[in-house]
C-alpha positions, -999 to +999 in steps of 0.1 A: -030-337+288-047-343+322-015-354+337+003-322+326-025-301+340-022-319+373+016-313+374+012-276+367-014-272+395+008-292+419+039-271+412+022-238+417+003-248+448+034-263+464+054-232+456+028-211+474+027-234+504+065-236+507+069-198+504+042-186+528+035-217+549-001-221+539-026-216+510-020-246+488-054-261+496-071-230+483-054-235+449-048-273+446-082-288+456-105-266+435-082-267+404-074-304+407-112-311+411-116-297+376-093-323+362-097-354+384-126-364+407-128-345+440-125-378+460-091-383+444-080-346+444-085-340+481-064-370+493-037-362+468-035-327+482-033-340+517-005-364+508+014-335+492+008-314+524+024-342+544+054-342+521+059-305+521+055-303+559+079-332+565+106-317+544+103-282+559+103-296+594+135-315+586+151-285+570+141-258+596+132-276+628+152-251+648+128-224+637+097-241+649+079-227+680+073-261+694+053-249+724+030-229+702+025-258+678+015-282+706-010-258+721-025-251+686-028-288+678-047-299+709-079-278+703-077-285+666-087-321+670-117-309+691-127-284+664-126-309+635-158-328+645-177-295+647-164-285+613-176-318+598-210-312+614-211-277+599-203-292+565-235-312+567-256-284+583-283-267+563-270-234+576-233-239+567-235-210+541-243-186+570-213-198+590-190-197+559-202-161+551-195-150+587-160-165+587-153-149+553-163-115+566-141-118+597-111-129+577-114-102+550-121-075+577-090-085+598-066-087+568-080-056+552-075-037+584-039-049+586-032-041+549-043-005+555-014-001+579-031-010+611-011-036+630-030-062+650-024-063+687+010-078+695+013-108+718+047-107+734+045-143+746+023-174+740-012-167+753-030-199+760-064-182+754-054-171+719-036-204+712-066-225+722-091-202+703-070-201+671-063-239+672-100-246+678-112-224+649-084-239+627-099-273+634-134-261+626-123-246+593-102-276+585-130-301+592-156-280+573-136-266+543-101-280+545-087-245+553-069-247+586-046-218+578-064-185+585-066-187+623-030-199+625-019-169+603-038-145+626-019-159+656+014-158+639+008-122+628+000-112+664+032-129+676+052-110+649+069-143+638+096-138+611+089-153+577+112-182+585+096-190+619+062-184+604+068-210+576+085-236+598+060-234+627+030-238+604+045-269+589+051-283+624+014-279+629+003-292+594+024-324+596+004-342+623-028-325+613-024-338+577-014-372+589-046-374+609-067-362+579-050-389+557-058-415+583-094-404+581-094-408+543-079-443+547-105-454+571-132-440+548-118-460+519-108-430+499-070-438+497-074-456+464-047-466+438-055-435+417-046-413+447-012-430+451-006-428+413-012-390+411+008-384+442+038-403+429+038-387+395+035-353+412+067-357+433+091-347+405+075-313+403+066-309+440+101-314+453+118-286+433+089-263+442+094-270+479+131-260+477+124-230+455+097-218+479+123-220+507+147-197+487+119-172+481+108-173+518+143-164+529+144-134+507+112-119+521+114-092+547+090-091+577+067-062+566+065-073+529+059-109+540+029-099+562+014-079+534+016-109+511+001-131+538-028-108+544-034-104+507-036-142+505-060-143+535-083-118+517-083-141+487-093-170+510-120-149+526-135-138+492-135-173+479-154-185+510-179-156+506-185-164+470-191-201+479-215-190+507-235-168+483-238-196+458-250-220+485-276-196+498 
């Protein structure tokens, strides 16, 4: 029964990630942690993230904004240690609440029909800022996505470029995270076991997500993305309130 539950969670989370380019951590890690230990669930989710990103990069490498990806990655690795420090801080609930409010306010503003400012070309200031905060969120809560989504929305990337570029970012970032788990001794036989049995459902979900992504139009896609960000923000806010 536990194996079937794991497979259902993996399929749904992978479909979300493959369709929109982000969001599987929000679904996979909390739900998997209800079925298997969190120290197994988190590495399994990261291995799946590597798999999804690698396949999407191979499929759609021409749609990746390589320059943007590089500039986003560099500050990410600087932000990760700060995120880890926040994770162990006694005031992390305040930081989490502040981040949640910013995310919900931004996406709520966009859903009400107000477009965010448009960046006509790569802005190093915005790239470095979004990459840094993605690292902080990733190190603290495993949620790199929101700052990257904000930047992609401001650049007005198409759904296809949006999905591909985020995977170009997530591939090296997830490999680095998995290396950290390995050095910490968290890549255990159980992690490999659950990852391997998840592949038969994850792979079809990746290709199905690509089909759905290609059918989405720009305006509708952004509405779904911002709705997803609001869900992320509300979850962070609930967690912050519980930790207070």
